[in-house]
C-alpha positions as CSV (number, residue, x, y, z in Angstrom):
1,M,80.6,-13.1,-90.3
2,N,80.0,-10.9,-93.1
3,N,81.0,-7.9,-91.0
4,H,84.2,-9.7,-89.9
5,Q,85.1,-10.6,-93.4
6,S,84.6,-7.1,-94.7
7,N,86.9,-5.7,-91.9
8,K,89.6,-8.2,-93.0
9,E,89.3,-7.2,-96.6
10,K,89.4,-3.5,-95.6
11,D,92.6,-4.2,-93.5
12,E,94.2,-5.9,-96.5
13,I,93.4,-3.0,-98.7
14,I,94.7,-0.4,-96.3
15,K,97.7,-2.3,-95.0
16,G,99.0,-4.0,-98.1
17,H,98.4,-5.2,-101.5
18,E,99.4,-8.0,-103.7
19,Y,101.2,-7.6,-107.0
20,D,102.5,-10.5,-109.1
21,G,102.1,-12.8,-106.1
22,I,104.0,-10.6,-103.7
23,Q,102.3,-9.3,-100.7
24,E,103.4,-6.0,-99.4
25,Y,102.3,-4.5,-96.2
26,D,102.8,-1.0,-94.7
27,N,105.5,-1.8,-92.2
28,P,107.2,1.0,-90.3
29,L,110.7,2.2,-91.3
30,P,113.6,1.0,-89.1
31,G,114.5,3.4,-86.2
32,W,118.1,3.8,-87.3
33,W,116.9,5.0,-90.7
34,L,114.4,7.5,-89.3
35,T,117.1,8.8,-86.9
36,T,119.5,9.4,-89.8
37,F,116.8,11.0,-91.9
38,Y,115.6,13.4,-89.2
39,G,119.3,14.1,-88.3
40,T,120.0,15.2,-91.8
41,I,117.0,17.5,-91.8
42,I,118.1,19.1,-88.5
43,F,121.7,19.5,-89.8
44,A,120.5,21.1,-93.0
45,A,118.4,23.6,-91.1
46,L,121.3,24.5,-88.8
47,Y,123.7,24.7,-91.7
48,Y,121.3,27.1,-93.5
49,V,120.8,29.3,-90.5
50,Y,124.5,29.5,-89.7
51,Y,125.6,30.4,-93.2
52,T,122.7,32.6,-94.1
53,F,121.9,34.5,-90.9
54,M,124.7,34.0,-88.4
55,G,127.6,35.2,-90.6
56,G,129.2,31.9,-91.6
57,P,132.1,32.4,-94.0
58,T,131.3,32.4,-97.7
59,L,133.4,30.5,-100.2
60,S,135.2,33.7,-101.2
61,Q,136.0,34.4,-97.6
62,E,137.3,30.8,-97.0
63,L,139.4,31.1,-100.1
64,E,140.9,34.4,-99.0
65,A,141.8,32.9,-95.6
66,E,143.4,29.9,-97.2
67,M,145.4,32.1,-99.6
68,K,146.7,34.2,-96.7
69,A,148.0,31.0,-95.1
70,V,150.0,30.0,-98.2
71,P,153.1,32.1,-97.5
72,A,153.3,30.6,-94.0
73,V,153.2,27.1,-95.3
74,Q,155.7,27.9,-98.0
75,S,158.1,29.4,-95.5
76,A,157.8,26.2,-93.5
77,S,158.7,24.0,-96.5
78,A,162.0,22.3,-96.6
79,D,163.8,24.3,-99.3
80,S,162.6,27.8,-98.3
81,N,165.6,28.6,-96.1
82,M,168.3,26.4,-97.8
83,T,171.5,28.2,-98.4
84,E,175.0,26.9,-99.3
85,D,176.1,27.4,-95.7
86,T,173.1,25.6,-94.1
87,L,173.4,22.7,-96.5
88,A,177.2,22.5,-96.1
89,A,176.8,21.5,-92.5
90,K,174.2,18.8,-93.4
91,F,176.1,17.5,-96.4
92,G,179.2,16.9,-94.3
93,D,177.5,14.4,-92.1
94,Q,178.3,10.8,-93.1
95,N,175.0,9.5,-91.7
96,T,173.1,11.9,-93.9
97,I,175.1,10.7,-97.0
98,A,174.5,7.1,-96.1
99,Q,170.8,7.7,-95.8
100,G,170.9,9.6,-99.1
101,K,172.6,6.6,-100.8
102,T,169.7,4.4,-99.6
103,V,167.1,6.8,-101.0
104,Y,169.3,7.2,-104.2
105,V,169.4,3.4,-104.8
106,A,165.6,3.1,-104.2
107,K,164.6,6.1,-106.4
108,C,167.3,7.4,-108.6
109,L,169.2,4.3,-109.7
110,P,167.1,3.5,-112.8
111,C,168.0,6.8,-114.5
112,H,171.4,7.7,-113.1
113,A,173.0,4.2,-112.5
114,E,174.2,2.8,-109.2
115,N,177.5,4.6,-109.3
116,G,176.0,7.9,-110.6
117,G,177.5,7.5,-114.1
118,G,174.2,8.0,-115.8
119,L,171.8,5.8,-117.9
120,I,168.8,7.7,-119.1
121,G,169.7,10.6,-116.8
122,P,173.0,12.5,-116.9
123,N,176.3,11.6,-115.3
124,L,176.4,12.9,-111.8
125,T,180.0,12.2,-111.2
126,D,181.6,14.7,-113.5
127,N,181.7,18.5,-113.1
128,H,179.3,19.2,-115.9
129,W,175.8,20.1,-115.0
130,I,172.7,20.6,-117.2
131,N,170.7,22.1,-114.3
132,G,171.6,23.4,-110.8
133,Q,175.3,24.3,-111.6
134,G,176.5,21.6,-109.2
135,T,175.9,23.7,-106.1
136,R,174.4,22.3,-103.0
137,V,171.3,24.5,-103.3
138,G,171.1,23.8,-107.1
139,I,171.2,20.0,-106.6
140,F,168.7,20.2,-103.8
141,K,166.3,22.3,-105.9
142,V,166.6,20.1,-109.0
143,I,165.8,17.1,-106.9
144,S,162.9,18.9,-105.1
145,T,161.2,20.6,-108.1
146,G,162.4,18.3,-110.9
147,V,163.0,19.1,-114.5
148,T,159.9,18.0,-116.3
149,D,161.1,18.8,-119.8
150,K,164.0,16.4,-119.3
151,G,161.9,13.7,-117.5
152,M,163.2,14.4,-114.0
153,P,160.2,14.2,-111.6
154,A,159.7,16.5,-108.7
155,W,160.5,14.5,-105.6
156,E,159.3,17.0,-103.0
157,Q,155.8,15.5,-102.9
158,M,157.2,11.9,-102.7
159,L,160.0,12.2,-100.2
160,K,160.3,13.6,-96.7
161,P,162.3,16.8,-96.3
162,E,165.1,14.9,-94.6
163,E,165.2,12.4,-97.4
164,L,165.5,15.2,-99.9
165,T,168.4,16.7,-98.1
166,A,170.0,13.3,-97.7
167,V,169.8,12.3,-101.4
168,A,171.1,15.8,-102.3
169,A,174.0,15.3,-100.0
170,F,174.8,11.9,-101.6
171,V,174.6,13.3,-105.1
172,Y,176.9,16.2,-104.1
173,S,179.3,13.6,-102.7
174,L,179.4,12.0,-106.2
175,K,180.4,15.2,-107.8
176,G,183.9,15.1,-109.3
177,T,184.5,11.4,-108.7
178,N,184.4,10.7,-112.5
179,V,183.5,7.0,-112.4
180,S,184.7,4.8,-115.3
181,G,182.0,3.9,-117.8
182,G,180.0,7.0,-117.1
183,K,178.1,9.0,-119.8
184,P,180.1,11.7,-121.5
185,P,179.8,15.2,-120.0
186,Q,176.6,17.1,-120.7
187,G,175.9,20.8,-119.9
188,Q,178.3,23.4,-118.6
189,E,181.3,22.7,-116.4
190,Y,181.1,24.1,-112.9
191,K,183.7,23.3,-110.2
């Protein structure tokens, strides 16, 4: 019995211990945990070999490749090929103007009033323009890029390209309507 008792004590010492009344044994780790652990080791080794010995791109090379792609992305952006002629065709479509009014009411109304007469922002119904000279391209660019020093946000990140065109078409349709109760003219007069 003495031999059996000593083996039991030896097993307890090897397999576990007791601390503050808590018994802890040397249980194996779960299989999912071991798989994840060994998977990360394998991934790290492959990653190191690829980028160190197999010619994987460095951060500088990745940056250079991304910078070369920037002009292509910019040329594909909505306002890169906007001219008065291309916008004139879009601005004449009544469906585009109606869609623009919907976007205008949702986004622009708090600053420019429902009728475009101006609240915080300028009156859009007269022929005086602080920015953009009242041209189709000018209105489109002001809406797209904003005028941060005047509090006008850049909407190009918040609106889809077709929404930008539509709201610009609606604002252009307001030009020269001179609604009653609008703010007094600001900026230079352009017809």
